[in-house]
N, C-alpha and C positions, 0 to 999 in steps of 0.2 A: 405581631408582625405588621409592618406598615401596609395599609391598603394600597393596592395598585390598580391602575386602569386595566380593564379586561383586555386580554389579547391572547394570541395563540401561544402554545408552549414553544419556546425557541428551538429551532432545528436548523442551525446555521452552518453545520459542517459542509465544507466543499465536497464535491463529488469525488469518490475514490477513483483512482486510475484503473480503468478496465483491465489493462494488461499487467497489473501488479502481480508479481510472483516473488517467491523466496522470502527471506528474512524470517525463517522458521525459528531460529534461536532468539532473536530480539522479541519476536511475538510471544514466545514462551515466557520470557522474562517479564514482559509487560503483563501477561495474564497472571503470572505468579504474584506480581506486585499488587495487582487489583484484588486478588483473593486474600492476600495477607493484610491488606489495609481496609477491607470491606467495612463500611460503617464509620471509618475514621476520616479525618481530614487528611488528604494525601496530595503530594506534589511529585510529579514525575517529570524529569527533563531528559529529552533525547538530544544529545549533542554530537557534533562531528563536523567534518570538513565540508566545504562547499561541494555540492553535487553528489553527496553521499546518500541522499534520499531520506532525510530526516522528516520533511513535511509529508512525503508520500506515505511513509510508515505510520506517522502519527495519525493522519487522516484515515488510512485504511483500518488501523486498529480501533480508532474511535468509533467508526461505523460498526465494527464487530461488537462493541460493548455498549453501545448507546442505550440499549434496552435496560441497562442497569441504572440509568439516570432518568427516571420518569419526569423530572421537572425541566428537562431540556438540555440542549447542548449549545454553547455559545462559542463562536470562532472569532478571533481577533488577531489580525496581522499587526504586530508591534513595529514593523518596519525598521528593525534594528540594523539591518544591512540592506539598504535600499539606495540605488543610484540617483533617484529623482526626489526623494522625500527624506526629511529628517526623521529620526526615531520618534515614535509616538510619545508625547508627553504623558505624565501621570494623569493630568486633568482630562486630556483627550481620550485616553484609554478608559478611564472611569466613566466618562460621559457615554461612551459606546456601550460599556457593560450595563450601566443603569438604563440606557435606552432599550437594550435587549430584554431587560427585566420589566419593561413597560412603565418605568417611572416617568411621570410627566416632566417634560424638559423645562417648563416654566417654573417648576418647583425645585429644580436641582440647585444645591448650594454651590457657591463659587469657591469656597475655601477648600483646598485639597484634603486637609485632614477631615473635614466634615463629609466630603465625598467618600473617602475611605470608610468612615464610620457608617454612612448610609448604605454603601454597597455591602458591607459585612452584615448589617442588620437585615437587609433584604435576602441575603444568601442563607441566613440562619434557618435551620430545619429543612432546607431544600437538599435534594440529591440532584446535582447538576454536574455536567462535564464541561469544563472551560478549557478550550484549546488556545493557548497563547503562542502564536507562530512567530518565528524569526525575532527572538528577543536579543536585545543588544547586550545586556548584562543582568546580573542579579538585582541591581538597584531598580531597574525598570520593572522587573517582575514582582518584587516584594510587596508593593502596595496593592497588588491585584489578587493577593491570596486571601481566600475567605478565612474568617476567624472561627468557624464552627465546623463540627463534624458532618460528614455525609457526602461532600462533593469531591471531585477529582480535578486537579489542575494539571494539564499536560502541556509542557513547554518544549519548544524546539529552539535551538540556537547553534551558531558556529562557535560561540564562546563556551568555555568549559563550565561556566556557572558554578564553580566550586564553592563560592560564597553561599549560594542557595542551598547547597548540601550541608555546609558547615553550620550556618546560622538558622536555617529554616527547616532542616530535616528532610530536604528533598532527596529522592533517590535519583541518581544520575546514571543514564545509560549511554555509553559512548558507542556510537554506530561506526562500525568498521567496514572495510571493503567486502563485497559479496564473495562468498565462497565460490569455487570454480563451478560446482554443480548448479548452483543457483544462477550464476552468470550465464551458464549455457541455457538454462530454462528461459531466462529473460530474452536472450537473443533468439531462441527458437520461437518464442511467442511473437516477436516482432518481425522476424524474417520468414517464418514458416518452418515447420518441423523438417520438411524434406530438404530445404536449402541448408538449414543449420546442420543437418546430419550428413550432408554430402562430402564434407571435408573437415574432419575433426581436428587435424593438426592446425589448419588455418583458423578454425573457430577458436581454438585455444590460444593461438598467437594474437588474435584480435582482443581476447579477454586480457591477455598479459599486457598488451600495450595500453589498454584502457584502465589497467590497474584495478579491475573489479569495481570501478566507480559507476554507479547506475546511470548518471547523466552522460558520461562518456560512452557507455555501452549503447544507450539510446541514440546518441548522436552517430555512432558508428553504424547502427542499424538503419538510420535514416539515410546515410550516405549510400549504403548498400542497396537500399530500396529505390534510390534514384538511378541505380545502374542495375536493373533486374536481370539483364542478360549476362552479367559478369559473375565470376566465381568469388568465393570468400577469400581465395588467395589474392585476388586483385585488391580487396579491401585491406588485407594484412600487409600487402606490399606498400600501400600508401601510408599505413600507420607505422611501418618499420622505420621510416625516415622521421627522426625526432623533430626535425625542423619544419616538417609539413604536418605533423600529427594534429596540432590544434586547428589547422585549416580543414582537415578532414572532418573534425568534430564540430566545426563552426555551424552557426544557425543564425538566421536573420532576426529571430526573436531573442531579445536580451535575456529573457528569463530562462532560456534553454541554451544560450551560447556560452560555451565553457569558458571562453576568455572573459566575458562579461561577469559571469558568476564568480570566477577567481578574483576579478578586479574589485569586487565589493568587499572582500576580505582584506585585500592589499590596501585599499583606501582607508581602512580603519586603523592602520599601523601608524605609530609615531615615526617621524622622519628617520631616526637612527635605526629602528627596527626594519623599516622599508629598505634602507641602504644595505643592511645585513642580508636581507632576503635576496636582493639582487646579487650581492657578492657570492652568496651560497650557490646561486644558480650557475655561477661560473666555476665553482669548485670542481675539480676533476672527479671526485667521488660523491655519490649520493649520501653516504654515511659521513658523519662528522661528530666531533666532540666539542665541548666548550673551549678547550685549548686550541683546537684547529680553527674554530670560528673566530677566536680572539686574534690568532695570527693572521687570518684572512682580513679582518677588519682593522688590523694594526692598533688594537686597544688591549687593555688588560683583561684577563679572565673575569675579574670582578665586575668590570664594566659591561662585558658582553653577556654575562649570564642573564641579567634581567631582559635583555633583548631577545635572547633565545627563548626565555619563558614567555615573552609576548607572542612570539611566533607559534609556540606550542599551544598557548591559550586560545588562539584563533584557528588552531588546527592547520596551520600552513606548513608546519613540519611535524613529524611524528617523533615522540620521545620513547626511548627504550631504556632499560636499566643502566647501560654504560655508554650509550651513544644516541644520536638523533639521525633522522632520515628526512631528506627532502624528496618527496615523490616525484617521479619523472614528469608527469603532466604539469605539475607546479614548477618544476625546473625549467621546462620548455617555456612556460609563461614568464618566468623570471628572466630567462635569456632574452626574450623579446623586449622586455622592459629596458634591458641594458643595451641591446643591439636591435633597435627597431627595424633595421633593414632585413633582419631574419624573417620578419612577417611578410608573407606574400601580399602583393598589392592587389 
């Protein structure tokens, strides 16, 4: 193994969210994967829609299992969907990984293939956890995978990363909406147990309008906490109006503003897929088929199918065996793109 400059064992994981609750089944699946692949090279990808809580889950679980990786934990934001920066290049990502391994910067090769080879050499015989957050696609992740057994690579992405599963043997975990009982626990943690228990019908209505999306639930709780003397019925009433829903869930921080978070996925679409997304937001039903999408876009089913696949690949629509669904919060966002006047000034 190449000699390295002395340095502390990397411990780069971000802090876990103190109010993290739920996700019992995904946590069980992650634990089972770790047990099944113990000692082998393993890649796990958590994928899902914007605001579904991929990073929160990945960081929380990584803290739980970090003792299994005595050579350290490295965190790297690949900036795959970032409003202010381009996705991290292979060279920049490898430079960060090599720096975390304490390789002297003045000795780093400039050739990308040489960087990949050096990284895999340094990772050999180590047991490390590498968390690659916010990946753009499988191509961005692939050069960052160690070539020897012992380490775990945990990836998060809005993209399906199916190529990572097909070509690289990664296990893909698609994160879905929070179950009702877990969503109740999340709101109880953020609102206080007494306030959450005061009106169960209103609490359930809030969860329904937030579609079990953790970011939306957190935004709703923030709105409620700004009005501590009001009932949960007051919050439910505001969320009931689909044209005001995103205003209730808005935040000054782009990282937690649901409109901003949705926009980063929308910005990654091709123009034709973006147009289809806006059209679907105007469709009278949330459910649609390839045929109805083609009729809406005035194109053939053959031409519209790749566009629908693009929307599902970025989790902007949900696919089911015989139909697709545009979730209501995304529909509200799409309507605002088509009719900007719907958005409150």
